[in-house]
All heavy atoms as a GROMACS GRO file, in nm:
protein
  610
    1MET      N    1   0.082  -0.119   0.000
    1MET     CA    2   0.000   0.000   0.000
    1MET      C    3   0.087   0.126   0.000
    1MET      O    4   0.050   0.226  -0.061
    1MET     CB    5  -0.091  -0.006   0.123
    1MET     CG    6  -0.208   0.082   0.116
    1MET     SD    7  -0.315   0.032  -0.017
    1MET     CE    8  -0.361   0.186  -0.078
    2TRP      N    9   0.201   0.118   0.069
    2TRP     CA   10   0.293   0.232   0.074
    2TRP      C   11   0.336   0.273  -0.066
    2TRP      O   12   0.328   0.390  -0.103
    2TRP     CB   13   0.415   0.196   0.159
    2TRP     CG   14   0.522   0.300   0.166
    2TRP    CD1   15   0.618   0.325   0.073
    2TRP    CD2   16   0.542   0.394   0.271
    2TRP    NE1   17   0.698   0.428   0.114
    2TRP    CE2   18   0.655   0.472   0.235
    2TRP    CE3   19   0.479   0.420   0.392
    2TRP    CZ2   20   0.704   0.572   0.317
    2TRP    CZ3   21   0.529   0.521   0.473
    2TRP    CH2   22   0.640   0.597   0.435
    3ASN      N   23   0.383   0.176  -0.143
    3ASN     CA   24   0.434   0.205  -0.277
    3ASN      C   25   0.324   0.256  -0.370
    3ASN      O   26   0.346   0.346  -0.450
    3ASN     CB   27   0.500   0.080  -0.336
    3ASN     CG   28   0.626   0.042  -0.260
    3ASN    OD1   29   0.683   0.122  -0.188
    3ASN    ND2   30   0.668  -0.081  -0.276
    4THR      N   31   0.205   0.199  -0.359
    4THR     CA   32   0.093   0.244  -0.441
    4THR      C   33   0.055   0.388  -0.406
    4THR      O   34   0.033   0.471  -0.494
    4THR     CB   35  -0.028   0.151  -0.422
    4THR    OG1   36   0.011   0.017  -0.452
    4THR    CG2   37  -0.144   0.192  -0.510
    5GLY      N   38   0.047   0.416  -0.277
    5GLY     CA   39   0.015   0.552  -0.233
    5GLY      C   40   0.121   0.653  -0.274
    5GLY      O   41   0.090   0.765  -0.316
    6LEU      N   42   0.248   0.612  -0.265
    6LEU     CA   43   0.357   0.701  -0.304
    6LEU      C   44   0.354   0.729  -0.454
    6LEU      O   45   0.370   0.844  -0.498
    6LEU     CB   46   0.492   0.641  -0.264
    6LEU     CG   47   0.615   0.723  -0.296
    6LEU    CD1   48   0.609   0.862  -0.232
    6LEU    CD2   49   0.740   0.649  -0.253
    7GLU      N   50   0.329   0.626  -0.533
    7GLU     CA   51   0.321   0.645  -0.678
    7GLU      C   52   0.204   0.737  -0.714
    7GLU      O   53   0.215   0.821  -0.803
    7GLU     CB   54   0.307   0.511  -0.750
    7GLU     CG   55   0.302   0.524  -0.900
    7GLU     CD   56   0.423   0.595  -0.960
    7GLU    OE1   57   0.534   0.576  -0.910
    7GLU    OE2   58   0.403   0.670  -1.058
    8GLN      N   59   0.093   0.723  -0.644
    8GLN     CA   60  -0.022   0.810  -0.669
    8GLN      C   61   0.013   0.955  -0.637
    8GLN      O   62  -0.020   1.046  -0.713
    8GLN     CB   63  -0.141   0.765  -0.586
    8GLN     CG   64  -0.266   0.845  -0.611
    8GLN     CD   65  -0.381   0.803  -0.522
    8GLN    OE1   66  -0.361   0.761  -0.408
    8GLN    NE2   67  -0.501   0.812  -0.575
    9ARG      N   68   0.080   0.978  -0.526
    9ARG     CA   69   0.120   1.114  -0.489
    9ARG      C   70   0.215   1.173  -0.592
    9ARG      O   71   0.204   1.290  -0.629
    9ARG     CB   72   0.186   1.115  -0.351
    9ARG     CG   73   0.086   1.102  -0.239
    9ARG     CD   74   0.157   1.090  -0.106
    9ARG     NE   75   0.061   1.085   0.001
    9ARG     CZ   76   0.031   1.187   0.080
    9ARG    NH1   77   0.095   1.301   0.067
    9ARG    NH2   78  -0.060   1.175   0.173
   10ARG      N   79   0.308   1.092  -0.641
   10ARG     CA   80   0.403   1.142  -0.740
   10ARG      C   81   0.334   1.174  -0.872
   10ARG      O   82   0.369   1.272  -0.938
   10ARG     CB   83   0.516   1.041  -0.760
   10ARG     CG   84   0.610   1.037  -0.642
   10ARG     CD   85   0.720   0.938  -0.660
   10ARG     NE   86   0.814   0.946  -0.548
   10ARG     CZ   87   0.914   0.865  -0.530
   10ARG    NH1   88   0.939   0.769  -0.618
   10ARG    NH2   89   0.994   0.879  -0.427
   11ALA      N   90   0.236   1.093  -0.909
   11ALA     CA   91   0.161   1.119  -1.031
   11ALA      C   92   0.085   1.252  -1.019
   11ALA      O   93   0.080   1.331  -1.115
   11ALA     CB   94   0.064   1.005  -1.060
   12TYR      N   95   0.027   1.277  -0.904
   12TYR     CA   96  -0.043   1.404  -0.882
   12TYR      C   97   0.055   1.521  -0.890
   12TYR      O   98   0.026   1.625  -0.948
   12TYR     CB   99  -0.115   1.404  -0.748
   12TYR     CG  100  -0.257   1.353  -0.754
   12TYR    CD1  101  -0.286   1.219  -0.772
   12TYR    CD2  102  -0.364   1.441  -0.740
   12TYR    CE1  103  -0.416   1.174  -0.778
   12TYR    CE2  104  -0.494   1.396  -0.745
   12TYR     CZ  105  -0.520   1.263  -0.764
   12TYR     OH  106  -0.650   1.218  -0.770
   13ARG      N  107   0.174   1.505  -0.829
   13ARG     CA  108   0.272   1.613  -0.829
   13ARG      C  109   0.320   1.643  -0.970
   13ARG      O  110   0.346   1.758  -1.004
   13ARG     CB  111   0.392   1.579  -0.739
   13ARG     CG  112   0.356   1.566  -0.591
   13ARG     CD  113   0.299   1.691  -0.532
   13ARG     NE  114   0.394   1.800  -0.537
   13ARG     CZ  115   0.361   1.927  -0.535
   13ARG    NH1  116   0.236   1.964  -0.527
   13ARG    NH2  117   0.452   2.019  -0.540
   14ARG      N  118   0.334   1.539  -1.054
   14ARG     CA  119   0.377   1.561  -1.193
   14ARG      C  120   0.277   1.648  -1.268
   14ARG      O  121   0.314   1.723  -1.358
   14ARG     CB  122   0.392   1.427  -1.265
   14ARG     CG  123   0.519   1.356  -1.234
   14ARG     CD  124   0.535   1.231  -1.322
   14ARG     NE  125   0.611   1.133  -1.246
   14ARG     CZ  126   0.562   1.024  -1.192
   14ARG    NH1  127   0.435   0.994  -1.204
   14ARG    NH2  128   0.639   0.941  -1.124
   15ARG      N  129   0.149   1.635  -1.232
   15ARG     CA  130   0.045   1.715  -1.296
   15ARG      C  131   0.029   1.850  -1.231
   15ARG      O  132  -0.055   1.930  -1.272
   15ARG     CB  133  -0.089   1.641  -1.290
   15ARG     CG  134  -0.092   1.518  -1.376
   15ARG     CD  135  -0.226   1.456  -1.372
   15ARG     NE  136  -0.249   1.405  -1.236
   15ARG     CZ  137  -0.344   1.319  -1.203
   15ARG    NH1  138  -0.430   1.277  -1.291
   15ARG    NH2  139  -0.357   1.278  -1.080
   16GLY      N  140   0.103   1.876  -1.124
   16GLY     CA  141   0.094   2.003  -1.055
   16GLY      C  142  -0.018   2.009  -0.953
   16GLY      O  143  -0.056   2.116  -0.908
   17ALA      N  144  -0.070   1.894  -0.915
   17ALA     CA  145  -0.178   1.886  -0.817
   17ALA      C  146  -0.126   1.826  -0.686
   17ALA      O  147  -0.010   1.786  -0.677
   17ALA     CB  148  -0.292   1.801  -0.872
   18PHE      N  149  -0.210   1.821  -0.586
   18PHE     CA  150  -0.174   1.767  -0.456
   18PHE      C  151  -0.281   1.670  -0.412
   18PHE      O  152  -0.400   1.694  -0.431
   18PHE     CB  153  -0.160   1.880  -0.354
   18PHE     CG  154  -0.136   1.829  -0.214
   18PHE    CD1  155  -0.011   1.786  -0.174
   18PHE    CD2  156  -0.240   1.824  -0.123
   18PHE    CE1  157   0.010   1.739  -0.046
   18PHE    CE2  158  -0.220   1.777   0.006
   18PHE     CZ  159  -0.095   1.734   0.044
   19ILE      N  160  -0.242   1.560  -0.352
   19ILE     CA  161  -0.335   1.467  -0.290
   19ILE      C  162  -0.284   1.438  -0.149
   19ILE      O  163  -0.165   1.415  -0.128
   19ILE     CB  164  -0.350   1.337  -0.373
   19ILE    CG1  165  -0.459   1.250  -0.312
   19ILE    CG2  166  -0.220   1.261  -0.383
   19ILE    CD1  167  -0.501   1.132  -0.399
   20GLY      N  168  -0.374   1.444  -0.054
   20GLY     CA  169  -0.337   1.420   0.084
   20GLY      C  170  -0.400   1.294   0.139
   20GLY      O  171  -0.463   1.215   0.068
   21TYR      N  172  -0.383   1.275   0.268
   21TYR     CA  173  -0.433   1.156   0.336
   21TYR      C  174  -0.584   1.140   0.322
   21TYR      O  175  -0.632   1.031   0.290
   21TYR     CB  176  -0.394   1.162   0.484
   21TYR     CG  177  -0.465   1.061   0.569
   21TYR    CD1  178  -0.430   0.927   0.564
   21TYR    CD2  179  -0.568   1.100   0.654
   21TYR    CE1  180  -0.496   0.833   0.642
   21TYR    CE2  181  -0.635   1.006   0.731
   21TYR     CZ  182  -0.598   0.874   0.724
   21TYR     OH  183  -0.664   0.782   0.800
   22ALA      N  184  -0.659   1.246   0.343
   22ALA     CA  185  -0.806   1.237   0.340
   22ALA      C  186  -0.856   1.193   0.202
   22ALA      O  187  -0.944   1.106   0.192
   22ALA     CB  188  -0.868   1.371   0.379
   23GLU      N  189  -0.801   1.250   0.097
   23GLU     CA  190  -0.843   1.214  -0.039
   23GLU      C  191  -0.803   1.071  -0.072
   23GLU      O  192  -0.879   0.997  -0.134
   23GLU     CB  193  -0.784   1.310  -0.141
   23GLU     CG  194  -0.823   1.280  -0.284
   23GLU     CD  195  -0.973   1.285  -0.310
   23GLU    OE1  196  -1.044   1.360  -0.241
   23GLU    OE2  197  -1.019   1.213  -0.401
   24GLN      N  198  -0.686   1.029  -0.028
   24GLN     CA  199  -0.644   0.891  -0.053
   24GLN      C  200  -0.735   0.792   0.021
   24GLN      O  201  -0.765   0.686  -0.032
   24GLN     CB  202  -0.498   0.869  -0.014
   24GLN     CG  203  -0.402   0.924  -0.117
   24GLN     CD  204  -0.259   0.889  -0.089
   24GLN    OE1  205  -0.209   0.908   0.022
   24GLN    NE2  206  -0.190   0.839  -0.189
   25CYS      N  207  -0.779   0.827   0.140
   25CYS     CA  208  -0.872   0.740   0.214
   25CYS      C  209  -1.007   0.732   0.143
   25CYS      O  210  -1.068   0.624   0.139
   25CYS     CB  211  -0.890   0.789   0.357
   25CYS     SG  212  -0.753   0.743   0.463
   26ARG      N  213  -1.054   0.842   0.089
   26ARG     CA  214  -1.180   0.840   0.014
   26ARG      C  215  -1.167   0.750  -0.109
   26ARG      O  216  -1.256   0.670  -0.139
   26ARG     CB  217  -1.220   0.981  -0.028
   26ARG     CG  218  -1.294   1.057   0.079
   26ARG     CD  219  -1.358   1.183   0.023
   26ARG     NE  220  -1.262   1.290  -0.004
   26ARG     CZ  221  -1.213   1.370   0.088
   26ARG    NH1  222  -1.247   1.356   0.213
   26ARG    NH2  223  -1.129   1.466   0.056
   27GLN      N  224  -1.057   0.762  -0.178
   27GLN     CA  225  -1.035   0.678  -0.296
   27GLN      C  226  -1.016   0.532  -0.257
   27GLN      O  227  -1.056   0.442  -0.330
   27GLN     CB  228  -0.916   0.729  -0.376
   27GLN     CG  229  -0.943   0.861  -0.443
   27GLN     CD  230  -0.826   0.910  -0.525
   27GLN    OE1  231  -0.729   0.839  -0.546
   27GLN    NE2  232  -0.837   1.034  -0.572
   28LEU      N  233  -0.960   0.508  -0.142
   28LEU     CA  234  -0.944   0.371  -0.092
   28LEU      C  235  -1.080   0.307  -0.067
   28LEU      O  236  -1.103   0.191  -0.103
   28LEU     CB  237  -0.862   0.371   0.037
   28LEU     CG  238  -0.851   0.239   0.111
   28LEU    CD1  239  -0.776   0.138   0.026
   28LEU    CD2  240  -0.784   0.259   0.244
   29ALA      N  241  -1.172   0.382  -0.009
   29ALA     CA  242  -1.307   0.330   0.016
   29ALA      C  243  -1.376   0.294  -0.114
   29ALA      O  244  -1.445   0.191  -0.123
   29ALA     CB  245  -1.388   0.433   0.094
   30GLU      N  246  -1.357   0.375  -0.217
   30GLU     CA  247  -1.415   0.346  -0.348
   30GLU      C  248  -1.348   0.224  -0.411
   30GLU      O  249  -1.414   0.142  -0.473
   30GLU     CB  250  -1.399   0.466  -0.441
   30GLU     CG  251  -1.481   0.586  -0.400
   30GLU     CD  252  -1.449   0.709  -0.483
   30GLU    OE1  253  -1.375   0.697  -0.583
   30GLU    OE2  254  -1.497   0.817  -0.447
   31ALA      N  255  -1.217   0.212  -0.394
   31ALA     CA  256  -1.144   0.101  -0.454
   31ALA      C  257  -1.182  -0.033  -0.392
   31ALA      O  258  -1.176  -0.136  -0.458
   31ALA     CB  259  -0.994   0.124  -0.441
   32LYS      N  260  -1.221  -0.031  -0.265
   32LYS     CA  261  -1.260  -0.156  -0.199
   32LYS      C  262  -1.385  -0.218  -0.260
   32LYS      O  263  -1.404  -0.337  -0.250
   32LYS     CB  264  -1.283  -0.132  -0.050
   32LYS     CG  265  -1.155  -0.122   0.029
   32LYS     CD  266  -1.185  -0.115   0.177
   32LYS     CE  267  -1.059  -0.132   0.256
   32LYS     NZ  268  -1.087  -0.149   0.397
   33THR      N  269  -1.465  -0.139  -0.325
   33THR     CA  270  -1.587  -0.192  -0.389
   33THR      C  271  -1.560  -0.242  -0.530
   33THR      O  272  -1.646  -0.307  -0.589
   33THR     CB  273  -1.698  -0.084  -0.393
   33THR    OG1  274  -1.653   0.027  -0.471
   33THR    CG2  275  -1.734  -0.037  -0.252
   34ASP      N  276  -1.443  -0.212  -0.584
   34ASP     CA  277  -1.407  -0.254  -0.720
   34ASP      C  278  -1.365  -0.402  -0.719
   34ASP      O  279  -1.280  -0.441  -0.639
   34ASP     CB  280  -1.291  -0.168  -0.770
   34ASP     CG  281  -1.253  -0.196  -0.913
   34ASP    OD1  282  -1.324  -0.273  -0.981
   34ASP    OD2  283  -1.151  -0.140  -0.958
   35PRO      N  284  -1.423  -0.484  -0.805
   35PRO     CA  285  -1.388  -0.627  -0.808
   35PRO      C  286  -1.240  -0.652  -0.842
   35PRO      O  287  -1.184  -0.753  -0.799
   35PRO     CB  288  -1.478  -0.686  -0.917
   35PRO     CG  289  -1.581  -0.584  -0.944
   35PRO     CD  290  -1.530  -0.452  -0.899
   36ASP      N  291  -1.177  -0.563  -0.916
   36ASP     CA  292  -1.036  -0.580  -0.950
   36ASP      C  293  -0.945  -0.560  -0.829
   36ASP      O  294  -0.830  -0.602  -0.831
   36ASP     CB  295  -0.996  -0.483  -1.060
   36ASP     CG  296  -1.065  -0.513  -1.192
   36ASP    OD1  297  -1.099  -0.631  -1.214
   36ASP    OD2  298  -1.085  -0.419  -1.271
   37CYS      N  299  -0.994  -0.493  -0.728
   37CYS     CA  300  -0.915  -0.466  -0.607
   37CYS      C  301  -0.974  -0.539  -0.486
   37CYS      O  302  -0.980  -0.485  -0.376
   37CYS     CB  303  -0.910  -0.317  -0.580
   37CYS     SG  304  -0.835  -0.222  -0.712
   38ALA      N  305  -1.017  -0.661  -0.505
   38ALA     CA  306  -1.080  -0.738  -0.398
   38ALA      C  307  -0.986  -0.762  -0.281
   38ALA      O  308  -1.031  -0.773  -0.167
   38ALA     CB  309  -1.130  -0.871  -0.453
   39TRP      N  310  -0.857  -0.764  -0.306
   39TRP     CA  311  -0.761  -0.787  -0.198
   39TRP      C  312  -0.764  -0.674  -0.096
   39TRP      O  313  -0.730  -0.696   0.021
   39TRP     CB  314  -0.620  -0.803  -0.255
   39TRP     CG  315  -0.570  -0.683  -0.328
   39TRP    CD1  316  -0.589  -0.651  -0.459
   39TRP    CD2  317  -0.493  -0.576  -0.273
   39TRP    NE1  318  -0.528  -0.531  -0.489
   39TRP    CE2  319  -0.468  -0.483  -0.378
   39TRP    CE3  320  -0.441  -0.549  -0.147
   39TRP    CZ2  321  -0.394  -0.368  -0.359
   39TRP    CZ3  322  -0.369  -0.433  -0.128
   39TRP    CH2  323  -0.345  -0.343  -0.232
   40LEU      N  324  -0.805  -0.554  -0.137
   40LEU     CA  325  -0.815  -0.442  -0.042
   40LEU      C  326  -0.924  -0.466   0.061
   40LEU      O  327  -0.909  -0.428   0.177
   40LEU     CB  328  -0.844  -0.312  -0.117
   40LEU     CG  329  -0.727  -0.247  -0.187
   40LEU    CD1  330  -0.775  -0.129  -0.270
   40LEU    CD2  331  -0.622  -0.203  -0.089
   41ALA      N  332  -1.033  -0.528   0.020
   41ALA     CA  333  -1.144  -0.553   0.112
   41ALA      C  334  -1.106  -0.658   0.215
   41ALA      O  335  -1.161  -0.659   0.326
   41ALA     CB  336  -1.267  -0.598   0.034
   42GLU      N  337  -1.011  -0.746   0.182
   42GLU     CA  338  -0.970  -0.850   0.275
   42GLU      C  339  -0.877  -0.797   0.384
   42GLU      O  340  -0.872  -0.852   0.493
   42GLU     CB  341  -0.900  -0.962   0.199
   42GLU     CG  342  -0.991  -1.033   0.101
   42GLU     CD  343  -0.916  -1.131   0.014
   42GLU    OE1  344  -0.795  -1.152   0.036
   42GLU    OE2  345  -0.980  -1.187  -0.078
   43ALA      N  346  -0.801  -0.693   0.354
   43ALA     CA  347  -0.706  -0.637   0.450
   43ALA      C  348  -0.780  -0.551   0.553
   43ALA      O  349  -0.876  -0.482   0.519
   43ALA     CB  350  -0.603  -0.553   0.377
   44PRO      N  351  -0.733  -0.552   0.679
   44PRO     CA  352  -0.794  -0.465   0.780
   44PRO      C  353  -0.779  -0.317   0.743
   44PRO      O  354  -0.670  -0.273   0.708
   44PRO     CB  355  -0.716  -0.497   0.908
   44PRO     CG  356  -0.650  -0.628   0.882
   44PRO     CD  357  -0.628  -0.636   0.735
   45ALA      N  358  -0.886  -0.244   0.752
   45ALA     CA  359  -0.887  -0.103   0.712
   45ALA      C  360  -0.790  -0.020   0.797
   45ALA      O  361  -0.726   0.072   0.746
   45ALA     CB  362  -1.028  -0.046   0.722
   46GLN      N  363  -0.779  -0.052   0.925
   46GLN     CA  364  -0.693   0.026   1.014
   46GLN      C  365  -0.547   0.016   0.973
   46GLN      O  366  -0.473   0.114   0.981
   46GLN     CB  367  -0.707  -0.021   1.160
   46GLN     CG  368  -0.843   0.002   1.218
   46GLN     CD  369  -0.941  -0.110   1.183
   46GLN    OE1  370  -0.908  -0.205   1.114
   46GLN    NE2  371  -1.064  -0.097   1.231
   47VAL      N  372  -0.505  -0.099   0.925
   47VAL     CA  373  -0.366  -0.117   0.883
   47VAL      C  374  -0.337  -0.032   0.759
   47VAL      O  375  -0.234   0.035   0.751
   47VAL     CB  376  -0.337  -0.267   0.855
   47VAL    CG1  377  -0.199  -0.286   0.797
   47VAL    CG2  378  -0.355  -0.348   0.981
   48ILE      N  379  -0.428  -0.035   0.664
   48ILE     CA  380  -0.410   0.043   0.542
   48ILE      C  381  -0.413   0.192   0.572
   48ILE      O  382  -0.332   0.269   0.522
   48ILE     CB  383  -0.516   0.006   0.437
   48ILE    CG1  384  -0.499  -0.141   0.396
   48ILE    CG2  385  -0.507   0.096   0.315
   48ILE    CD1  386  -0.607  -0.193   0.307
   49GLN      N  387  -0.505   0.234   0.658
   49GLN     CA  388  -0.514   0.375   0.693
   49GLN      C  389  -0.389   0.422   0.766
   49GLN      O  390  -0.340   0.533   0.744
   49GLN     CB  391  -0.639   0.400   0.778
   49GLN     CG  392  -0.766   0.390   0.700
   49GLN     CD  393  -0.890   0.395   0.788
   49GLN    OE1  394  -0.881   0.388   0.910
   49GLN    NE2  395  -1.006   0.406   0.725
   50GLN      N  396  -0.334   0.338   0.855
   50GLN     CA  397  -0.212   0.376   0.926
   50GLN      C  398  -0.095   0.389   0.830
   50GLN      O  399  -0.012   0.479   0.842
   50GLN     CB  400  -0.179   0.276   1.036
   50GLN     CG  401  -0.062   0.320   1.124
   50GLN     CD  402  -0.092   0.451   1.196
   50GLN    OE1  403  -0.197   0.466   1.258
   50GLN    NE2  404   0.002   0.545   1.189
   51THR      N  405  -0.089   0.302   0.732
   51THR     CA  406   0.016   0.311   0.630
   51THR      C  407   0.005   0.442   0.554
   51THR      O  408   0.106   0.509   0.528
   51THR     CB  409   0.008   0.191   0.533
   51THR    OG1  410   0.020   0.070   0.609
   51THR    CG2  411   0.116   0.198   0.428
   52LEU      N  412  -0.118   0.480   0.518
   52LEU     CA  413  -0.138   0.607   0.447
   52LEU      C  414  -0.103   0.726   0.537
   52LEU      O  415  -0.049   0.826   0.489
   52LEU     CB  416  -0.281   0.618   0.396
   52LEU     CG  417  -0.318   0.524   0.281
   52LEU    CD1  418  -0.466   0.538   0.247
   52LEU    CD2  419  -0.232   0.549   0.160
   53LYS      N  420  -0.131   0.716   0.667
   53LYS     CA  421  -0.093   0.824   0.760
   53LYS      C  422   0.058   0.836   0.769
   53LYS      O  423   0.112   0.946   0.771
   53LYS     CB  424  -0.150   0.796   0.900
   53LYS     CG  425  -0.294   0.831   0.914
   53LYS     CD  426  -0.340   0.809   1.058
   53LYS     CE  427  -0.488   0.834   1.071
   53LYS     NZ  428  -0.536   0.811   1.208
   54ASP      N  429   0.126   0.722   0.778
   54ASP     CA  430   0.272   0.724   0.785
   54ASP      C  431   0.332   0.782   0.657
   54ASP      O  432   0.428   0.859   0.662
   54ASP     CB  433   0.326   0.582   0.808
   54ASP     CG  434   0.288   0.526   0.945
   54ASP    OD1  435   0.250   0.605   1.034
   54ASP    OD2  436   0.296   0.403   0.961
   55LEU      N  437   0.274   0.746   0.543
   55LEU     CA  438   0.320   0.801   0.416
   55LEU      C  439   0.297   0.951   0.412
   55LEU      O  440   0.385   1.027   0.368
   55LEU     CB  441   0.247   0.733   0.299
   55LEU     CG  442   0.275   0.788   0.160
   55LEU    CD1  443   0.422   0.772   0.124
   55LEU    CD2  444   0.186   0.721   0.057
   56ASP      N  445   0.183   0.997   0.458
   56ASP     CA  446   0.152   1.139   0.459
   56ASP      C  447   0.252   1.215   0.546
   56ASP      O  448   0.303   1.320   0.506
   56ASP     CB  449   0.009   1.160   0.511
   56ASP     CG  450  -0.036   1.304   0.498
   56ASP    OD1  451  -0.033   1.357   0.385
   56ASP    OD2  452  -0.074   1.364   0.600
   57GLU      N  453   0.285   1.160   0.661
   57GLU     CA  454   0.381   1.223   0.751
   57GLU      C  455   0.520   1.228   0.687
   57GLU      O  456   0.589   1.329   0.694
   57GLU     CB  457   0.388   1.147   0.883
   57GLU     CG  458   0.480   1.209   0.986
   57GLU     CD  459   0.438   1.347   1.032
   57GLU    OE1  460   0.317   1.376   1.031
   57GLU    OE2  461   0.526   1.426   1.071
   58ALA      N  462   0.561   1.119   0.622
   58ALA     CA  463   0.691   1.116   0.556
   58ALA      C  464   0.698   1.218   0.443
   58ALA      O  465   0.799   1.287   0.427
   58ALA     CB  466   0.719   0.976   0.503
   59CYS      N  467   0.591   1.229   0.366
   59CYS     CA  468   0.589   1.326   0.256
   59CYS      C  469   0.588   1.469   0.307
   59CYS      O  470   0.649   1.557   0.245
   59CYS     CB  471   0.468   1.300   0.166
   59CYS     SG  472   0.483   1.152   0.066
   60ARG      N  473   0.524   1.493   0.418
   60ARG     CA  474   0.524   1.628   0.476
   60ARG      C  475   0.662   1.666   0.527
   60ARG      O  476   0.705   1.780   0.513
   60ARG     CB  477   0.423   1.639   0.589
   60ARG     CG  478   0.280   1.643   0.542
   60ARG     CD  479   0.185   1.642   0.662
   60ARG     NE  480   0.050   1.622   0.617
   60ARG     CZ  481  -0.043   1.716   0.622
   60ARG    NH1  482  -0.015   1.834   0.673
   60ARG    NH2  483  -0.164   1.691   0.579
   61ARG      N  484   0.729   1.570   0.589
   61ARG     CA  485   0.861   1.599   0.646
   61ARG      C  486   0.970   1.611   0.540
   61ARG      O  487   1.057   1.696   0.550
   61ARG     CB  488   0.901   1.489   0.743
   61ARG     CG  489   0.833   1.497   0.874
   61ARG     CD  490   0.888   1.395   0.968
   61ARG     NE  491   0.818   1.404   1.095
   61ARG     CZ  492   0.850   1.335   1.200
   61ARG    NH1  493   0.948   1.249   1.195
   61ARG    NH2  494   0.782   1.350   1.312
   62HIS      N  495   0.968   1.521   0.442
   62HIS     CA  496   1.081   1.511   0.351
   62HIS      C  497   1.049   1.550   0.207
   62HIS      O  498   1.141   1.565   0.127
   62HIS     CB  499   1.136   1.368   0.352
   62HIS     CG  500   1.170   1.320   0.490
   62HIS    ND1  501   1.277   1.370   0.562
   62HIS    CD2  502   1.110   1.229   0.570
   62HIS    CE1  503   1.282   1.310   0.679
   62HIS    NE2  504   1.182   1.225   0.686
   63GLY      N  505   0.923   1.559   0.172
   63GLY     CA  506   0.887   1.589   0.034
   63GLY      C  507   0.857   1.460  -0.041
   63GLY      O  508   0.918   1.356  -0.017
   64THR      N  509   0.766   1.469  -0.134
   64THR     CA  510   0.720   1.351  -0.208
   64THR      C  511   0.832   1.285  -0.287
   64THR      O  512   0.837   1.163  -0.297
   64THR     CB  513   0.607   1.392  -0.304
   64THR    OG1  514   0.501   1.452  -0.228
   64THR    CG2  515   0.551   1.272  -0.378
   65TRP      N  516   0.924   1.360  -0.337
   65TRP     CA  517   1.029   1.303  -0.423
   65TRP      C  518   1.142   1.241  -0.344
   65TRP      O  519   1.219   1.162  -0.398
   65TRP     CB  520   1.082   1.408  -0.518
   65TRP     CG  521   0.976   1.460  -0.607
   65TRP    CD1  522   0.918   1.585  -0.602
   65TRP    CD2  523   0.907   1.390  -0.711
   65TRP    NE1  524   0.820   1.595  -0.698
   65TRP    CE2  525   0.811   1.477  -0.766
   65TRP    CE3  526   0.919   1.261  -0.763
   65TRP    CZ2  527   0.727   1.440  -0.870
   65TRP    CZ3  528   0.835   1.225  -0.867
   65TRP    CH2  529   0.740   1.313  -0.919
   66LYS      N  530   1.157   1.274  -0.216
   66LYS     CA  531   1.265   1.217  -0.136
   66LYS      C  532   1.224   1.094  -0.057
   66LYS      O  533   1.309   1.024  -0.004
   66LYS     CB  534   1.320   1.323  -0.041
   66LYS     CG  535   1.394   1.433  -0.113
   66LYS     CD  536   1.461   1.526  -0.018
   66LYS     CE  537   1.536   1.633  -0.096
   66LYS     NZ  538   1.607   1.725  -0.008
   67VAL      N  539   1.096   1.067  -0.051
   67VAL     CA  540   1.048   0.946   0.018
   67VAL      C  541   1.078   0.827  -0.070
   67VAL      O  542   1.059   0.831  -0.191
   67VAL     CB  543   0.896   0.957   0.048
   67VAL    CG1  544   0.844   0.829   0.109
   67VAL    CG2  545   0.870   1.073   0.141
   68ARG      N  546   1.125   0.719  -0.007
   68ARG     CA  547   1.166   0.601  -0.083
   68ARG      C  548   1.059   0.494  -0.086
   68ARG      O  549   0.973   0.486   0.001
   68ARG     CB  550   1.292   0.540  -0.018
   68ARG     CG  551   1.404   0.638  -0.008
   68ARG     CD  552   1.507   0.602  -0.102
   68ARG     NE  553   1.610   0.706  -0.102
   68ARG     CZ  554   1.719   0.692  -0.165
   68ARG    NH1  555   1.741   0.585  -0.233
   68ARG    NH2  556   1.807   0.788  -0.164
   69TRP      N  557   1.070   0.408  -0.187
   69TRP     CA  558   0.982   0.291  -0.196
   69TRP      C  559   1.022   0.194  -0.084
   69TRP      O  560   1.136   0.190  -0.042
   69TRP     CB  561   1.004   0.220  -0.330
   69TRP     CG  562   0.957   0.299  -0.446
   69TRP    CD1  563   1.022   0.401  -0.507
   69TRP    CD2  564   0.834   0.283  -0.515
   69TRP    NE1  565   0.946   0.449  -0.611
   69TRP    CE2  566   0.830   0.378  -0.618
   69TRP    CE3  567   0.727   0.196  -0.499
   69TRP    CZ2  568   0.725   0.389  -0.705
   69TRP    CZ3  569   0.621   0.207  -0.588
   69TRP    CH2  570   0.620   0.302  -0.687
   70LYS      N  571   0.927   0.112  -0.041
   70LYS     CA  572   0.957   0.008   0.056
   70LYS      C  573   0.970  -0.124  -0.018
   70LYS      O  574   0.884  -0.160  -0.099
   70LYS     CB  575   0.847  -0.001   0.161
   70LYS     CG  576   0.847   0.120   0.252
   70LYS     CD  577   0.781   0.091   0.381
   70LYS     CE  578   0.796   0.211   0.471
   70LYS     NZ  579   0.750   0.185   0.603
   71SER      N  580   1.076  -0.198   0.012
   71SER     CA  581   1.098  -0.326  -0.055
   71SER      C  582   1.026  -0.438   0.019
   71SER      O  583   0.992  -0.426   0.136
   71SER     CB  584   1.247  -0.357  -0.063
   71SER     OG  585   1.298  -0.386   0.066
   72LYS      N  586   1.004  -0.548  -0.050
   72LYS     CA  587   0.940  -0.663   0.012
   72LYS      C  588   1.029  -0.724   0.119
   72LYS      O  589   0.981  -0.783   0.215
   72LYS     CB  590   0.909  -0.768  -0.094
   72LYS     CG  591   0.801  -0.728  -0.188
   72LYS     CD  592   0.773  -0.838  -0.286
   72LYS     CE  593   0.665  -0.798  -0.385
   72LYS     NZ  594   0.636  -0.904  -0.481
   73ALA      N  595   1.159  -0.712   0.105
   73ALA     CA  596   1.254  -0.772   0.198
   73ALA      C  597   1.256  -0.701   0.333
   73ALA      O  598   1.292  -0.762   0.434
   73ALA     CB  599   1.394  -0.771   0.138
   74ARG      N  600   1.217  -0.576   0.337
   74ARG     CA  601   1.223  -0.502   0.464
   74ARG      C  602   1.088  -0.494   0.522
   74ARG      O  603   1.017  -0.423   0.548
   74ARG     CB  604   1.283  -0.366   0.440
   74ARG     CG  605   1.427  -0.378   0.392
   74ARG     CD  606   1.486  -0.247   0.361
   74ARG     NE  607   1.529  -0.188   0.489
   74ARG     CZ  608   1.568  -0.066   0.501
   74ARG    NH1  609   1.569   0.014   0.401
   74ARG    NH2  610   1.608  -0.020   0.619
   0.00000   0.00000   0.00000
């Protein structure tokens, strides 16, 4: 979820727009109803929301372009 949220933020920044935690949570709620994203509905909402909060905090502190992707190994 971290990497997906980060890529979404970077895509918005490339267009000159901004997306924050609240908008990403709204889009997450919509995505959970999409059959292509059924795995989102299986995951606990609190875990996904906390990940988005942590991403939001990292982007506020360091900037969207300096935040790094998270690897599967870590």
